C-alpha positions as CSV (number, residue, x, y, z in Angstrom):
1,M,-10.5,1.0,10.8
2,T,-12.4,0.2,14.1
3,A,-11.0,0.5,17.6
4,H,-12.0,-2.3,20.0
5,V,-11.6,-2.7,23.7
6,L,-11.1,-6.0,25.4
7,P,-11.2,-6.0,29.2
8,A,-9.6,-8.7,31.4
9,E,-12.9,-10.5,32.3
10,R,-13.1,-14.2,32.9
11,P,-15.1,-15.1,29.8
12,L,-12.6,-13.3,27.7
13,L,-9.5,-15.1,29.1
14,T,-7.9,-18.5,28.4
15,D,-4.9,-20.5,29.8
16,V,-4.5,-22.8,26.8
17,Y,-4.4,-22.5,23.0
18,D,-7.2,-24.6,21.4
19,P,-8.5,-24.3,17.8
20,S,-12.0,-25.2,19.0
21,L,-12.2,-22.2,21.3
22,P,-14.7,-19.6,19.9
23,P,-13.2,-16.2,19.5
24,V,-14.0,-13.6,22.2
25,L,-13.6,-10.9,19.6
26,T,-13.5,-10.7,15.8
27,V,-11.8,-7.8,14.1
28,E,-11.1,-6.7,10.6
29,P,-7.6,-6.4,9.2
30,G,-6.4,-2.9,10.0
31,D,-8.4,-2.7,13.3
32,T,-6.9,-1.8,16.7
33,V,-7.6,-3.5,20.0
34,T,-6.9,-2.0,23.4
35,V,-6.6,-5.1,25.5
36,H,-6.1,-5.4,29.3
37,T,-4.4,-8.5,30.4
38,L,-3.7,-9.8,33.9
39,D,-0.3,-11.0,35.0
40,A,0.8,-14.5,34.0
41,R,-0.7,-16.2,37.0
42,G,-4.0,-14.2,36.6
43,Y,-4.0,-12.5,40.0
44,L,-7.2,-10.6,40.7
45,Q,-5.4,-8.7,43.5
46,R,-1.8,-8.0,44.5
47,P,-0.1,-11.2,45.8
48,R,1.1,-11.1,49.4
49,L,4.3,-12.0,51.0
50,P,5.8,-14.5,51.7
51,D,4.3,-17.0,49.4
52,G,2.4,-14.9,46.8
53,A,-1.0,-15.7,48.2
54,G,-3.9,-14.1,46.4
55,E,-7.0,-14.9,44.5
56,R,-6.5,-15.9,40.8
57,V,-8.9,-16.0,37.9
58,F,-8.2,-19.6,37.2
59,P,-8.3,-22.1,40.1
60,T,-5.5,-24.2,38.6
61,H,-2.2,-23.1,37.0
62,R,-2.1,-24.8,33.6
63,G,-0.5,-22.0,31.8
64,H,-0.4,-18.2,31.3
65,C,-3.5,-16.1,31.8
66,L,-4.1,-14.8,28.3
67,A,-6.7,-12.6,26.5
68,G,-8.3,-14.3,23.6
69,P,-8.6,-15.9,21.2
70,I,-9.0,-12.9,18.9
71,A,-10.1,-13.7,15.4
72,V,-9.0,-11.6,12.4
73,A,-11.6,-11.8,9.6
74,G,-10.3,-13.3,6.4
75,A,-7.2,-14.8,7.9
76,R,-6.5,-18.2,6.5
77,P,-3.8,-20.9,7.0
78,G,-0.7,-19.7,5.1
79,D,-1.3,-16.0,5.8
80,V,1.0,-14.0,8.1
81,L,-0.5,-11.8,10.8
82,A,1.3,-8.5,11.7
83,V,0.8,-7.6,15.4
84,T,2.0,-4.0,16.0
85,L,2.4,-3.0,19.7
86,R,1.5,0.6,19.6
87,S,1.6,1.3,23.4
88,L,2.0,-0.7,26.6
89,R,1.1,0.5,30.1
90,T,1.5,-1.6,33.3
91,D,-0.9,-2.0,36.1
92,G,1.6,-0.3,38.4
93,W,2.7,-3.4,40.3
94,G,4.4,-6.7,39.6
95,W,6.2,-9.8,41.0
96,T,9.2,-12.0,40.3
97,A,9.5,-15.5,41.8
98,T,12.5,-17.8,41.7
99,G,11.2,-21.2,42.6
100,A,9.9,-22.6,39.4
101,P,11.1,-26.2,39.0
102,T,13.0,-25.6,35.8
103,P,16.0,-27.7,34.8
104,L,18.2,-24.6,35.2
105,N,17.1,-24.1,38.8
106,R,17.7,-27.7,39.6
107,R,21.2,-27.5,38.2
108,L,21.9,-24.3,40.2
109,G,20.6,-26.0,43.4
110,V,17.7,-23.6,44.0
111,R,15.9,-25.0,47.0
112,R,13.4,-22.3,47.9
113,D,11.1,-19.8,46.3
114,E,12.2,-16.1,46.5
115,L,9.4,-13.6,45.9
116,L,10.0,-10.0,45.0
117,L,7.0,-7.6,44.9
118,W,7.5,-4.4,42.8
119,E,5.9,-1.0,42.6
120,V,6.1,0.1,38.9
121,D,6.2,3.7,37.9
122,D,5.6,3.9,34.1
123,A,6.2,7.7,34.0
124,A,9.6,7.4,35.6
125,G,10.4,4.1,33.8
126,T,11.5,2.4,37.0
127,A,10.3,-0.3,39.4
128,V,11.4,-0.8,43.1
129,N,10.9,-3.9,45.2
130,Q,10.5,-4.5,49.0
131,L,14.3,-4.6,49.4
132,G,14.6,-1.1,48.1
133,I,16.3,-2.2,44.9
134,E,15.3,-0.4,41.7
135,V,15.5,-1.4,38.0
136,D,14.7,0.4,34.8
137,T,11.6,-0.8,33.0
138,A,10.8,-1.5,29.3
139,P,7.3,-3.0,29.2
140,F,6.5,-5.8,26.7
141,L,4.2,-8.8,26.3
142,G,5.9,-12.1,26.9
143,V,3.2,-14.0,25.0
144,V,1.8,-13.1,21.6
145,G,0.9,-16.1,19.5
146,T,-1.4,-17.6,17.0
147,T,-3.2,-20.9,17.6
148,P,-1.8,-24.2,16.4
149,A,-3.9,-26.2,13.9
150,Q,-3.7,-29.6,15.7
151,P,-6.9,-30.4,17.6
152,G,-7.0,-30.2,21.4
153,E,-5.5,-28.0,24.0
154,H,-1.9,-26.7,23.6
155,S,0.1,-25.4,26.5
156,T,1.0,-21.7,26.6
157,I,4.3,-22.4,28.2
158,P,6.7,-23.4,25.4
159,P,7.2,-21.0,22.4
160,R,6.5,-22.5,19.0
161,P,8.5,-21.9,15.8
162,G,5.4,-21.6,13.7
163,C,3.1,-19.7,16.1
164,G,5.2,-17.6,18.4
165,G,3.5,-17.5,21.8
166,N,5.7,-17.4,24.8
167,V,8.5,-15.7,23.0
168,D,9.7,-13.6,26.0
169,C,11.8,-11.3,23.9
170,R,12.5,-8.1,25.8
171,S,13.2,-6.1,22.5
172,L,9.4,-6.3,21.6
173,V,8.6,-2.9,23.2
174,A,6.2,-0.3,22.0
175,G,6.6,0.4,18.3
176,S,7.5,-3.2,17.4
177,T,5.7,-5.5,15.0
178,L,5.7,-9.2,15.4
179,F,4.9,-11.3,12.3
180,L,3.2,-14.6,13.0
181,P,2.1,-17.4,10.6
182,V,-1.6,-18.2,10.6
183,H,-2.6,-21.9,11.0
184,V,-6.3,-21.8,11.6
185,D,-9.1,-19.7,10.1
186,G,-9.1,-16.3,11.9
187,A,-5.6,-16.8,13.3
188,L,-7.0,-17.0,16.9
189,L,-4.5,-14.7,18.5
190,C,-3.9,-14.9,22.2
191,V,-1.8,-12.3,24.1
192,G,-0.7,-11.6,27.7
193,D,2.2,-12.3,30.2
194,G,3.0,-8.6,30.6
195,H,6.6,-7.9,31.7
196,A,7.7,-4.6,33.1
197,A,11.4,-5.6,32.9
198,Q,13.3,-8.7,31.9
199,G,16.9,-9.6,31.1
200,D,17.7,-11.8,28.1
201,G,17.2,-15.4,29.2
202,E,14.6,-14.7,31.9
203,V,17.0,-16.7,34.0
204,C,14.9,-17.5,37.1
205,G,11.8,-18.4,35.1
206,T,9.9,-15.1,35.6
207,A,10.4,-11.4,34.9
208,I,8.6,-8.5,36.6
209,E,5.2,-10.1,35.9
210,C,2.5,-7.6,35.7
211,G,-0.9,-6.7,34.3
212,M,-0.7,-4.7,31.1
213,T,-2.9,-2.5,28.9
214,T,-1.7,-2.8,25.3
215,E,-2.9,-1.1,22.1
216,L,-2.5,-3.6,19.3
217,H,-2.9,-3.0,15.5
218,L,-3.7,-6.2,13.6
219,D,-3.2,-6.7,9.9
220,L,-2.6,-9.3,7.3
221,V,0.7,-9.1,5.3
222,A,0.6,-10.0,1.6
223,A,4.4,-10.3,1.2
224,P,6.2,-10.8,4.5
225,A,10.0,-10.7,4.6
226,L,10.0,-14.3,6.0
227,A,7.3,-17.0,6.3
228,S,8.5,-17.7,9.8
229,V,8.1,-15.8,13.1
230,H,10.1,-12.5,12.9
231,A,9.8,-8.9,14.1
232,T,10.8,-5.4,13.5
233,T,11.4,-3.0,16.5
234,P,12.4,0.6,16.7
235,H,16.0,-0.5,16.8
236,E,16.4,-3.7,14.8
237,R,15.0,-6.6,12.8
238,I,14.7,-9.9,14.7
239,T,14.5,-13.6,13.8
240,F,13.8,-16.4,16.3
241,G,14.8,-20.0,16.9
242,F,13.0,-22.2,19.5
243,D,14.0,-25.7,20.2
244,A,14.8,-28.1,23.0
245,D,18.3,-28.1,21.6
246,L,20.3,-24.9,21.8
247,T,22.2,-25.6,18.6
248,A,19.0,-26.2,16.6
249,A,17.5,-22.9,18.0
250,T,20.6,-21.0,17.1
251,D,20.7,-22.4,13.6
252,A,17.1,-21.5,13.0
253,A,17.5,-17.9,14.1
254,L,20.7,-17.5,12.1
255,A,19.4,-19.1,8.9
256,D,16.3,-16.8,8.9
257,V,18.3,-13.6,9.4
258,V,20.8,-14.6,6.7
259,T,17.9,-15.3,4.4
260,W,16.5,-11.8,5.2
261,I,19.9,-10.2,4.4
262,A,20.2,-12.1,1.2
263,A,16.8,-10.9,0.0
264,E,17.5,-7.3,1.1
265,F,20.7,-7.0,-0.8
266,G,20.1,-9.5,-3.7
267,V,23.1,-11.7,-2.7
268,G,23.7,-15.4,-2.2
269,F,23.3,-17.1,1.1
270,E,27.1,-17.4,1.7
271,T,27.6,-13.7,1.0
272,A,24.7,-12.9,3.3
273,L,26.2,-15.1,6.1
274,T,29.5,-13.3,5.7
275,L,27.7,-9.9,6.0
276,A,25.8,-11.1,9.1
277,S,29.0,-11.9,10.8
278,T,29.9,-8.2,10.8
279,A,26.6,-6.8,12.1
280,V,24.2,-9.4,13.6
281,D,24.1,-10.2,17.3
282,L,22.9,-13.6,18.6
283,R,21.2,-13.6,22.0
284,I,19.6,-16.1,24.3
285,T,16.0,-15.2,24.6
286,Q,15.1,-17.7,27.3
287,V,16.6,-20.7,29.1
288,V,13.3,-21.8,30.7
289,N,9.9,-23.1,29.5
290,D,11.3,-26.4,28.4
291,T,12.7,-24.7,25.2
292,W,15.8,-22.8,24.3
293,G,15.0,-19.4,22.7
294,V,17.6,-17.6,20.5
295,H,17.1,-14.4,18.7
296,A,19.2,-12.8,16.0
297,L,19.3,-9.0,16.1
298,W,20.0,-7.1,12.8
299,P,20.2,-3.4,13.8
300,H,18.6,-0.9,11.4
301,G,21.2,0.7,9.2
302,A,24.0,-1.7,10.3
303,L,24.3,-2.9,6.7
304,R,23.8,-0.4,3.8
305,R,24.8,0.3,0.3
306,R,27.0,3.3,-0.2
307,G,25.6,5.8,-2.6
């Protein structure tokens, strides 16, 4: 096992997925990567009030500022990449902005941008903004995704059922493993969009956006629980649904967790669905990014055989 370091330097960053991009780093399965990512906008310095002015690494805002792509040697289409988040540490500051032109903001009648700047204290597990309001933190990466196989540039903004990406699931804290299907040789993993804190839904379009230093362990899985995007965390197992239609996203997340339960206990789909109704929570991951996100949470130990 080799430990790699990937700094947040311009040649090592991207704001799109593209299967033609050369990898900025190639690792072996089982290696670790300590990667520093800038915030989603790629600020090179703290933004300033009132409008978030500040120099950015990319002159135009096409998508998230991400590290990568990272190639995993031997990864081939059809494989599943396991990305374990061993530790996450913020850069000590972040921002949250309201004025993204999302359909939700338009329906709510949001007419101006509200910018909050945060001081983040990882040791205390808190962040405080310029209004003197404090929240608890639980750092995670909003974007962890493999590259689609279709040629050309792909936006980092919508999450994708087969690739992950902008999943924005606040449960993916340190100790979690996200399982991602591989679509191109090397997997071409891109990560970033650090969040110090976020509620389910990310309702204004941003969380506490921050730079992050993350230790990742990367490996290929011979027999994953599911062929789709899924995760294990310190507290639960998670399946995901992403779609422009909320019903379709819900159906996808639920069908996968029921399939997982059925395999775990050796029962039929209908029995597993009945069991799921006693223990599984459905939550809205996100209501922005042109895509509904739904995740199904199956707590560890919530279903068990007696004896």
